[in-house]
C-alpha positions as CSV (number, residue, x, y, z in Angstrom):
1,M,0.0,0.0,0.0
2,P,1.4,3.4,-0.9
3,L,2.0,6.0,1.7
4,P,0.7,9.3,0.2
5,G,3.2,11.5,-1.7
6,Q,4.2,12.9,-5.0
7,S,6.4,10.0,-6.3
8,I,4.1,7.1,-5.9
9,T,1.5,5.5,-8.1
10,Y,-1.9,5.4,-6.5
11,P,-4.1,2.3,-7.1
12,T,-6.6,2.6,-9.8
13,H,-9.2,0.2,-8.2
14,G,-11.5,1.0,-5.3
15,A,-8.7,2.0,-3.0
16,A,-8.1,5.1,-5.1
17,K,-11.4,6.5,-3.9
18,W,-10.5,5.7,-0.3
19,Y,-7.2,7.6,-0.6
20,D,-9.0,10.6,-2.0
21,E,-11.7,10.5,0.7
22,E,-9.1,10.2,3.6
23,L,-6.9,13.0,2.3
24,S,-9.9,15.3,1.8
25,K,-11.0,14.8,5.4
26,D,-7.9,16.9,6.3
27,G,-8.2,19.3,3.4
28,I,-5.3,17.6,1.5
29,E,-5.1,17.1,-2.3
30,K,-2.5,14.9,-4.0
31,D,-0.9,17.8,-5.8
32,M,0.0,19.5,-2.5
33,F,2.7,16.9,-2.0
34,N,4.8,18.4,-4.9
35,H,5.7,21.5,-3.0
36,K,8.5,23.9,-4.1
37,V,9.8,24.3,-0.5
38,K,11.9,21.2,0.1
39,E,10.8,20.8,3.7
40,Y,7.2,20.5,2.5
41,F,7.8,18.1,-0.4
42,L,6.5,14.7,0.3
43,S,7.7,11.9,-2.0
44,G,5.7,9.0,-0.4
45,A,6.7,5.4,-0.1
46,Y,5.4,1.9,-0.4
47,R,4.8,-0.5,2.5
48,K,3.9,-4.1,2.4
49,V,0.5,-5.0,3.8
50,V,1.8,-8.3,5.1
51,S,5.4,-9.1,6.1
52,K,6.6,-12.6,7.0
53,P,9.0,-12.9,9.9
54,S,12.2,-14.9,9.6
55,N,14.7,-16.4,12.1
56,I,11.8,-17.4,14.4
57,E,12.9,-19.0,17.7
58,W,10.7,-19.6,20.7
59,D,10.5,-21.6,23.9
60,I,8.4,-21.8,27.1
61,V,10.1,-21.0,30.4
62,R,8.8,-21.4,33.9
63,Y,9.7,-18.9,36.7
64,T,8.7,-17.8,40.1
65,D,10.5,-14.5,40.8
66,Y,9.5,-11.8,38.3
67,R,12.6,-9.8,39.1
68,K,14.9,-12.3,37.7
69,P,15.5,-11.8,34.0
70,L,14.3,-14.3,31.4
71,L,16.2,-12.7,28.6
72,I,19.7,-11.4,28.0
73,S,20.6,-8.0,26.6
74,D,22.5,-7.4,23.3
75,V,25.6,-6.6,25.4
76,D,25.2,-10.0,27.2
77,V,25.0,-11.7,23.8
78,L,28.2,-10.0,22.7
79,D,29.8,-11.0,26.0
80,K,28.6,-14.6,25.2
81,K,26.6,-14.9,28.4
82,E,24.1,-17.8,28.7
83,R,20.4,-17.1,28.4
84,P,18.6,-17.8,31.7
85,T,17.0,-21.3,31.8
86,G,14.2,-20.5,34.2
87,E,13.0,-22.9,36.9
88,K,11.8,-26.4,36.3
89,D,8.9,-26.1,38.9
90,G,8.3,-22.3,38.5
91,K,4.9,-21.0,39.4
92,Y,4.5,-18.9,36.3
93,T,4.9,-19.6,32.6
94,A,6.4,-17.3,29.9
95,L,6.8,-17.4,26.2
96,R,10.1,-16.3,24.9
97,I,10.1,-15.5,21.2
98,S,12.5,-13.8,18.9
99,F,12.3,-13.1,15.2
100,S,13.5,-10.8,12.4
101,L,11.3,-8.5,10.4
102,P,12.0,-6.5,7.3
103,S,12.5,-2.8,7.5
104,S,9.4,-0.7,8.2
105,S,7.7,-3.7,10.0
106,Y,6.9,-3.6,13.6
107,A,7.3,-6.4,16.2
108,T,4.5,-5.0,18.3
109,V,2.1,-5.5,15.4
110,A,3.3,-9.0,14.8
111,M,2.9,-9.9,18.5
112,R,-0.5,-8.3,18.6
113,E,-1.6,-10.6,15.8
114,V,-0.1,-13.7,17.5
115,M,-1.4,-13.0,21.0
116,K,-4.6,-11.2,20.0
117,C,-4.2,-8.6,22.8
118,D,-3.4,-5.0,23.2
119,M,0.4,-4.5,22.8
120,S,0.4,-0.8,23.7
121,S,3.0,0.2,26.2
122,T,0.3,1.4,28.6
123,N,-1.5,-1.9,28.5
124,Q,1.7,-3.9,28.8
125,S,2.7,-1.8,31.8
126,K,-0.6,-2.4,33.5
127,L,-0.2,-6.2,32.9
128,G,3.3,-6.1,34.3
129,D,2.1,-4.1,37.4
130,L,-0.8,-6.6,38.0
131,H,1.7,-9.5,37.7
132,K,4.0,-7.9,40.2
133,L,1.1,-7.4,42.6
134,E,0.1,-11.0,42.2
135,C,3.7,-12.3,42.8
136,E,4.2,-10.1,45.8
137,G,0.8,-10.9,47.2
138,A,1.6,-14.6,46.9
139,G,4.8,-14.1,48.9
140,D,7.1,-14.7,45.8
141,N,9.3,-11.7,46.6
142,S,12.3,-13.8,47.8
């Protein structure tokens, strides 16, 4: 799907009407993208509607203490540190997943589609806070 701009070819099917309608809601016409002032010139771009992830790896890990990391940082990877293994009889279960996406693709969108839940930072923070309360309320703050 093209991102609006001067240097793209708009679709000629039903989507063309949709682009015109959406732009007109903000008082924008396609010829406005070809502005003489460089800072206002908008060339546009193309984005894929669907991108396929590659290098997918995942595992299930059990844990009890939410404060102990389940992942390692990029620095830890460079330092060849081992990834935490979790606990065999941990009270909680986590999915660790890693994958690569092409440029202009977003992991949060991919995870939202896999998990079918709100991946916004606000919602994820709330879920984390609730999990912390549950852990601390159960006496798992060792």
